[in-house]
C-alpha positions as CSV (number, residue, x, y, z in Angstrom):
1,M,-10.9,-2.9,10.6
2,S,-14.2,-2.6,12.5
3,M,-15.3,-6.0,13.9
4,D,-18.0,-5.3,16.4
5,F,-20.1,-8.4,16.2
6,D,-22.2,-7.4,19.1
7,R,-23.6,-4.4,17.2
8,I,-27.3,-4.7,16.6
9,L,-28.1,-3.6,13.0
10,N,-31.4,-2.5,11.6
11,R,-31.7,-4.7,8.6
12,R,-35.4,-4.1,7.9
13,D,-34.4,-1.1,5.8
14,S,-31.8,-3.1,3.7
15,D,-34.0,-5.0,1.3
16,C,-33.3,-8.1,3.4
17,I,-35.4,-11.1,3.0
18,K,-34.3,-12.5,6.4
19,W,-35.8,-9.6,8.4
20,N,-38.7,-8.8,6.2
21,F,-40.2,-12.2,5.5
22,Y,-42.0,-12.3,8.9
23,G,-43.7,-9.6,10.9
24,E,-41.8,-7.0,12.8
25,D,-42.4,-8.8,16.1
26,V,-40.5,-11.9,14.9
27,L,-36.8,-12.6,15.6
28,P,-35.6,-14.3,12.4
29,L,-32.9,-17.0,12.8
30,W,-33.6,-18.9,9.6
31,V,-32.0,-18.1,6.2
32,A,-28.2,-18.5,6.1
33,D,-27.3,-14.8,6.2
34,M,-25.3,-13.3,9.1
35,D,-26.4,-10.2,10.9
36,F,-22.8,-8.7,10.8
37,I,-21.4,-5.9,8.7
38,S,-19.1,-7.3,6.0
39,P,-15.4,-6.8,6.2
40,E,-14.2,-3.2,5.8
41,P,-11.9,-4.0,2.9
42,V,-14.9,-5.3,1.0
43,I,-16.9,-2.2,1.7
44,R,-14.0,0.1,0.7
45,A,-13.4,-1.8,-2.5
46,L,-17.1,-1.5,-3.5
47,Q,-17.1,2.2,-2.6
48,E,-14.1,2.8,-4.8
49,R,-15.5,0.8,-7.7
50,V,-18.9,2.6,-7.4
51,A,-17.1,6.0,-7.4
52,Q,-15.8,5.2,-10.9
53,G,-19.4,5.7,-12.1
54,V,-19.2,3.4,-15.1
55,F,-20.8,-0.1,-15.0
56,G,-20.4,-1.6,-18.4
57,Y,-19.8,-5.2,-19.2
58,G,-17.0,-6.8,-17.2
59,K,-14.0,-8.6,-18.5
60,D,-12.9,-12.1,-17.4
61,P,-11.9,-11.8,-13.7
62,Q,-8.3,-12.9,-14.1
63,E,-7.2,-11.3,-10.9
64,L,-9.9,-13.2,-9.0
65,R,-8.9,-16.4,-10.7
66,E,-5.3,-16.0,-9.4
67,V,-6.5,-15.2,-5.9
68,I,-8.6,-18.3,-5.7
69,V,-5.9,-20.5,-7.2
70,A,-3.4,-19.2,-4.6
71,R,-6.0,-19.7,-1.8
72,M,-6.6,-23.3,-2.7
73,A,-2.8,-24.0,-2.8
74,E,-2.2,-22.2,0.5
75,R,-5.1,-23.6,2.5
76,Y,-5.3,-27.2,1.2
77,G,-2.2,-27.9,-0.9
78,W,-4.5,-28.2,-3.8
79,K,-3.0,-27.0,-7.1
80,V,-5.5,-26.0,-9.7
81,S,-5.0,-24.0,-12.9
82,P,-6.7,-20.7,-13.4
83,E,-8.5,-22.0,-16.5
84,A,-10.2,-24.7,-14.3
85,L,-12.4,-22.0,-12.8
86,V,-15.9,-21.4,-14.1
87,F,-17.7,-18.4,-12.6
88,T,-21.4,-18.6,-11.9
89,P,-23.9,-16.2,-10.2
90,G,-24.4,-18.6,-7.2
91,V,-23.6,-22.1,-5.9
92,V,-27.3,-23.1,-6.2
93,V,-27.1,-22.1,-9.9
94,G,-23.9,-24.1,-10.1
95,F,-25.2,-27.5,-8.9
96,N,-28.4,-27.0,-10.9
97,L,-26.2,-26.5,-13.9
98,A,-24.4,-29.7,-13.1
99,C,-27.7,-31.6,-13.1
100,H,-28.5,-30.3,-16.6
101,A,-25.0,-30.8,-17.9
102,F,-24.3,-34.4,-16.9
103,V,-27.6,-36.2,-16.2
104,K,-30.2,-37.2,-18.9
105,P,-33.9,-37.7,-18.4
106,G,-34.4,-41.2,-16.9
107,E,-31.1,-40.9,-15.0
108,G,-30.6,-39.8,-11.4
109,A,-28.6,-37.6,-9.0
110,L,-27.9,-38.7,-5.5
111,V,-28.5,-36.5,-2.4
112,Q,-28.0,-37.3,1.3
113,T,-30.9,-36.2,3.5
114,P,-31.7,-34.2,5.5
115,V,-30.1,-31.6,3.3
116,Y,-30.3,-28.0,2.1
117,P,-33.7,-27.8,0.2
118,P,-32.3,-26.7,-3.2
119,F,-30.4,-30.0,-3.3
120,L,-33.8,-31.7,-3.3
121,S,-35.3,-29.5,-6.0
122,A,-32.3,-29.5,-8.4
123,P,-33.0,-32.9,-10.0
124,K,-36.6,-32.0,-10.6
125,N,-35.5,-28.7,-12.1
126,A,-33.5,-30.7,-14.6
127,G,-36.2,-33.2,-15.3
128,I,-34.1,-36.1,-13.8
129,R,-34.7,-38.6,-11.0
130,R,-33.7,-37.8,-7.4
131,D,-31.9,-40.7,-5.7
132,E,-31.7,-40.5,-2.0
133,M,-29.9,-41.9,1.0
134,E,-30.5,-40.8,4.6
135,L,-27.6,-39.9,6.8
136,T,-27.3,-42.0,10.0
137,R,-28.0,-40.0,13.2
138,Q,-26.1,-41.5,16.1
139,A,-27.3,-41.5,19.7
140,D,-25.3,-38.3,20.5
141,G,-26.9,-36.5,17.6
142,R,-23.9,-36.6,15.3
143,Y,-24.5,-37.7,11.7
144,V,-22.4,-40.2,9.7
145,V,-22.5,-41.7,6.3
146,D,-23.5,-45.4,6.1
147,M,-21.4,-46.5,3.2
148,D,-23.4,-49.7,2.6
149,R,-26.5,-47.5,2.3
150,M,-24.8,-45.1,0.0
151,D,-23.6,-48.0,-2.2
152,A,-27.2,-49.4,-2.4
153,A,-28.7,-46.0,-3.2
154,I,-26.6,-45.6,-6.3
155,T,-28.3,-47.4,-9.2
156,E,-27.0,-48.2,-12.6
157,S,-28.5,-45.0,-13.9
158,T,-27.2,-42.7,-11.2
159,R,-24.8,-40.2,-12.8
160,L,-24.2,-37.5,-10.2
161,F,-23.7,-37.2,-6.5
162,I,-24.4,-33.8,-5.0
163,L,-22.4,-33.5,-1.8
164,S,-22.8,-30.9,1.0
165,N,-19.5,-30.5,2.8
166,P,-19.5,-28.9,5.3
167,H,-23.0,-30.3,5.6
168,N,-26.0,-28.0,5.7
169,P,-28.0,-28.5,8.0
170,V,-26.4,-31.1,10.2
171,G,-23.1,-29.2,10.6
172,R,-20.7,-32.1,9.9
173,V,-17.2,-31.4,8.5
174,F,-16.5,-34.7,6.9
175,T,-13.1,-36.3,7.7
176,R,-10.6,-37.2,5.1
177,K,-11.5,-40.9,5.6
178,E,-15.2,-40.3,5.2
179,L,-14.5,-38.3,2.0
180,E,-12.2,-41.0,0.7
181,D,-14.9,-43.7,1.3
182,M,-17.6,-41.6,-0.5
183,A,-15.3,-40.9,-3.4
184,D,-14.3,-44.5,-3.7
185,V,-17.9,-45.5,-4.2
186,C,-18.4,-42.8,-6.8
187,L,-15.2,-43.8,-8.7
188,R,-16.2,-47.5,-8.7
189,K,-19.7,-46.8,-9.9
190,K,-18.6,-44.0,-12.4
191,V,-20.6,-41.3,-10.7
192,L,-19.6,-37.7,-11.0
193,I,-19.2,-35.7,-7.8
194,C,-20.6,-32.1,-7.4
195,S,-19.4,-30.9,-4.1
196,D,-21.0,-27.8,-2.5
197,E,-18.2,-26.4,-0.3
198,I,-19.6,-22.9,0.3
199,H,-19.2,-23.2,4.1
200,G,-15.7,-24.5,3.8
201,D,-14.1,-21.5,5.5
202,L,-16.5,-21.6,8.4
203,I,-14.8,-24.4,10.4
204,F,-14.6,-24.7,14.2
205,S,-11.7,-25.6,16.4
206,G,-10.5,-29.2,16.1
207,H,-11.8,-29.7,12.6
208,Q,-10.3,-29.3,9.1
209,H,-12.1,-28.8,5.8
210,V,-10.8,-31.0,3.0
211,P,-12.0,-30.4,-0.6
212,I,-12.9,-33.8,-1.8
213,A,-11.3,-33.1,-5.2
214,S,-7.9,-32.6,-3.4
215,L,-7.8,-36.2,-2.3
216,S,-6.3,-37.5,-5.5
217,S,-5.9,-36.7,-9.2
218,E,-8.4,-39.5,-10.0
219,I,-11.0,-38.0,-7.8
220,E,-10.2,-34.5,-9.0
221,A,-10.9,-35.6,-12.6
222,Q,-14.4,-36.7,-11.6
223,T,-15.4,-33.7,-9.4
224,I,-16.9,-30.3,-9.7
225,T,-16.2,-28.2,-6.6
226,M,-18.5,-25.2,-5.8
227,L,-17.1,-22.3,-3.8
228,A,-18.1,-18.8,-2.9
229,P,-17.2,-16.0,-0.5
230,S,-20.8,-15.3,0.2
231,K,-21.4,-17.2,3.4
232,T,-17.8,-16.6,4.7
233,Y,-17.9,-12.8,4.4
234,N,-21.6,-12.2,4.4
235,I,-21.9,-11.0,0.8
236,A,-24.5,-13.4,-0.5
237,G,-26.5,-10.7,-2.2
238,L,-23.6,-9.9,-4.6
239,E,-23.9,-13.4,-6.2
240,C,-20.4,-14.4,-7.1
241,S,-19.4,-18.1,-7.0
242,V,-17.0,-20.4,-8.8
243,A,-17.0,-24.0,-10.0
244,I,-13.5,-25.6,-10.0
245,I,-13.5,-28.2,-12.8
246,P,-9.9,-29.4,-13.6
247,N,-11.1,-32.0,-16.1
248,P,-11.3,-30.1,-19.5
249,E,-13.9,-32.4,-20.9
250,L,-16.2,-31.9,-17.9
251,R,-15.6,-28.2,-18.0
252,K,-16.5,-28.0,-21.7
253,R,-19.8,-29.8,-21.1
254,Y,-20.5,-27.7,-18.0
255,E,-20.0,-24.5,-20.0
256,A,-22.1,-25.7,-22.9
257,A,-25.0,-26.4,-20.5
258,R,-25.2,-22.6,-19.7
259,G,-26.9,-22.4,-23.1
260,G,-27.5,-18.7,-23.0
261,V,-29.6,-19.1,-19.8
262,V,-26.9,-18.9,-17.1
263,G,-24.8,-15.8,-17.2
264,G,-21.6,-14.8,-15.4
265,V,-21.0,-12.8,-12.3
266,N,-21.5,-9.0,-12.0
267,I,-18.6,-6.6,-11.7
268,L,-19.5,-5.6,-8.1
269,G,-19.6,-9.3,-7.1
270,V,-16.2,-9.8,-8.5
271,T,-14.9,-6.7,-6.8
272,A,-16.2,-7.8,-3.4
273,A,-15.0,-11.4,-3.8
274,E,-11.4,-10.3,-4.7
275,A,-11.3,-7.9,-1.7
276,A,-12.7,-10.5,0.7
277,Y,-10.2,-13.2,-0.4
278,R,-7.2,-10.8,-0.4
279,S,-7.8,-8.8,2.7
280,G,-10.7,-10.4,4.7
281,E,-8.7,-12.9,6.8
282,P,-8.5,-10.8,10.0
283,W,-12.3,-10.3,9.9
284,L,-12.8,-14.0,9.3
285,R,-10.7,-15.0,12.2
286,S,-12.6,-12.7,14.5
287,A,-16.0,-13.8,13.1
288,L,-15.1,-17.5,13.7
289,E,-14.1,-16.8,17.2
290,Y,-17.4,-15.0,17.8
291,L,-19.5,-17.7,16.1
292,E,-17.8,-20.4,18.1
293,G,-18.7,-18.4,21.2
294,N,-22.3,-18.2,20.0
295,C,-22.3,-21.9,19.4
296,D,-21.0,-22.7,22.9
297,F,-23.7,-20.3,24.4
298,L,-26.4,-22.0,22.4
299,M,-25.3,-25.5,23.4
300,K,-25.2,-24.6,27.1
301,Y,-28.6,-22.8,26.9
302,V,-30.3,-25.7,25.2
303,H,-28.8,-28.3,27.5
304,E,-29.6,-26.4,30.7
305,R,-32.9,-24.7,29.9
306,L,-34.4,-26.6,27.0
307,P,-33.8,-30.3,27.9
308,E,-36.6,-31.4,25.6
309,I,-34.5,-30.3,22.7
310,Q,-31.3,-32.2,21.6
311,M,-28.4,-30.9,19.5
312,A,-24.9,-32.0,18.6
313,A,-22.2,-29.3,18.3
314,P,-21.8,-28.3,14.7
315,E,-18.3,-28.8,13.4
316,G,-18.7,-26.0,10.9
317,T,-21.2,-23.5,9.5
318,Y,-23.2,-21.1,11.7
319,L,-26.3,-23.4,11.6
320,A,-27.6,-25.5,14.4
321,W,-29.8,-28.6,13.8
322,L,-32.2,-28.9,16.8
323,D,-34.1,-32.2,17.5
324,C,-37.5,-31.1,18.8
325,R,-39.2,-34.5,18.5
326,A,-39.6,-34.8,22.3
327,L,-41.7,-31.6,22.5
328,P,-45.4,-32.4,23.3
329,I,-46.8,-30.4,20.3
330,E,-49.1,-31.3,17.5
331,T,-47.7,-28.9,14.9
332,S,-44.2,-28.7,13.4
333,P,-41.7,-27.2,15.8
334,A,-41.0,-24.4,13.3
335,D,-44.7,-23.5,13.4
336,F,-44.8,-23.8,17.2
337,F,-41.9,-21.5,17.8
338,L,-43.2,-19.0,15.2
339,E,-46.6,-18.9,16.8
340,K,-45.8,-19.2,20.5
341,A,-42.3,-17.6,20.6
342,R,-42.3,-15.3,17.6
343,V,-39.0,-16.8,16.5
344,G,-38.5,-17.7,12.8
345,L,-36.7,-20.9,12.2
346,N,-36.3,-23.3,9.2
347,D,-38.7,-26.3,9.3
348,G,-36.7,-29.5,9.3
349,A,-39.3,-31.2,7.1
350,D,-38.2,-29.0,4.2
351,F,-34.8,-30.7,4.3
352,G,-36.2,-34.1,3.3
353,R,-36.2,-37.5,4.9
354,G,-34.9,-37.4,8.5
355,G,-35.8,-33.8,9.0
356,Q,-39.3,-34.1,10.4
357,G,-39.4,-32.8,14.0
358,F,-36.3,-30.7,13.6
359,V,-35.6,-27.0,13.1
360,R,-32.5,-25.2,11.7
361,L,-31.4,-22.2,13.7
362,N,-28.9,-19.6,12.4
363,F,-26.7,-18.4,15.2
364,G,-24.8,-15.9,12.9
365,C,-26.1,-12.9,14.8
366,P,-25.2,-10.7,17.8
367,R,-25.3,-12.7,21.0
368,A,-28.0,-10.5,22.4
369,T,-30.2,-11.4,19.5
370,L,-29.5,-15.1,20.0
371,K,-30.2,-14.8,23.7
372,A,-33.4,-13.0,23.2
373,A,-34.6,-15.7,20.7
374,L,-33.7,-18.5,23.1
375,E,-35.5,-16.8,26.0
376,R,-38.6,-16.6,23.8
377,M,-38.3,-20.3,22.9
378,Q,-37.8,-21.2,26.5
379,G,-41.0,-19.3,27.4
380,A,-42.9,-21.1,24.7
381,V,-41.7,-24.5,25.9
382,E,-42.4,-23.7,29.6
383,S,-46.0,-22.9,28.6
384,I,-46.6,-26.5,27.5
385,R,-44.6,-28.4,30.2
386,K,-46.8,-30.5,32.4
């Protein structure tokens, strides 16, 4: 299996939004899309499926159901039935669907900011209220959940809690105790949980992903878990994800909310997902090792050469959350680095309360690309130092 993560790819010819959104002189480290070739078993499975030459309507992906069920049992000791799986063409589609299915106008869905921007727009898309609580940033840059603040943020009409775990953008992999505490609040206040766990395979040394639904049967019955191979194996464009909903009544309501608007997954997405989950583990192990090396390189570079910027080590994902509030600039740091360094980053303000003055940086790329971007950023910062 080819696993050369140092290889520089020309992605401008691949219909890629990441590399074509900005001008050709910009190094893009923004959207969560890795600059690595996907696992060879995935490519081979797609080639074999395309060679069949027939692309009619697909059947229920029973084989993929079985692979995911086995994966949950092996990795987390979480036993789910194949019928608990509901396939959707994306995790963002999945939690938007949850807002439509379980929350009525006048009621609310809780999000924890700063957070992935589609979390912020999902309640509005469904015509419901967005309830918010801000994560607590500690002195070392690590974020935690203030349980009193969470309790206070849930009103009598809050019906849904949309959780990001591992958290995008702050990089937390919540501990079992943290998840238990959040789940306890939701159980006590009769709030459903929709947990986006799309980065659950991208966990660094010393940390362990725990699906919140796996904590107890009571929590499981009140939880929708969103998964996908897209971030893990760099196949986001194939749009295949799954909602695990063990509670039959919740599953029925979730399916009904599709209402002829939300379809299933396409046959190539199913082909890629099954191949990734069956045979992609060697690639994933190597990718995690490389990403952890990139993370260490980034941390050291920022500490030694960009002291105005602060960051805590992410515990998972390939996303870094950089605190640029000490930079003596009048624009947003994302605009500053785009204009002065020609590096494309996500603007922290887009992630809601607590994001102003931050940027999100995607280090899922060859180290040479990361180094070049950091050198550009360093040059921009040096130009404004007094």
